C-alpha positions as CSV (number, residue, x, y, z in Angstrom):
1,X,137.5,53.7,185.9
2,X,139.1,53.1,182.6
3,X,141.6,50.2,182.7
4,X,140.1,48.7,185.9
5,X,139.4,44.8,186.0
6,X,136.3,43.2,187.6
7,X,137.8,40.4,189.9
8,X,134.7,39.6,191.6
9,X,130.9,40.5,192.2
10,X,128.7,39.3,194.9
11,X,125.2,39.8,196.3
12,X,124.8,38.9,200.0
13,X,121.5,38.6,201.8
14,X,122.0,39.9,205.2
15,X,118.4,40.2,206.8
16,X,115.0,38.9,206.1
17,X,112.0,41.4,205.0
18,X,110.8,43.2,208.0
19,X,107.3,42.6,206.7
20,X,105.7,39.8,204.4
21,X,105.5,42.2,201.4
22,X,108.9,43.5,202.2
23,X,112.2,43.4,200.5
24,X,115.1,41.5,202.1
25,X,118.3,43.6,202.8
26,X,121.2,43.2,200.6
27,X,124.6,44.0,199.8
28,X,126.0,44.4,196.4
29,X,129.9,44.7,196.3
30,X,132.5,44.4,193.6
31,X,136.3,43.5,193.8
32,X,138.3,45.5,191.3
33,X,141.9,45.4,190.2
34,X,142.7,49.3,189.4
35,X,144.4,49.7,186.0
36,X,147.5,51.4,187.7
37,X,148.8,48.2,189.3
38,X,147.8,49.0,192.8
39,X,146.1,46.5,195.2
40,X,142.8,45.4,194.6
41,X,139.9,47.1,196.4
42,X,136.3,46.1,197.1
43,X,133.5,48.6,196.3
44,X,130.2,48.7,198.0
45,X,127.7,49.3,195.0
46,X,124.2,49.1,196.8
47,X,123.0,48.5,200.3
48,X,119.5,47.2,201.2
49,X,118.4,48.3,197.7
50,X,119.1,51.9,198.3
51,X,120.9,52.2,195.0
52,X,123.8,54.0,196.8
53,X,126.6,54.1,194.1
54,X,130.1,54.8,195.4
């Protein structure tokens, strides 16, 4: 959103590939400070490479 500040971004590996040529399961999260001054929030951007934008 306009005015939000990025405080932190993390990629976390949480499971190995299920098969030799498979991809590992990952979580991509960001912590933002809303421009309105309210408390920082953590947002999940992607889970297990599924590209779920929230």
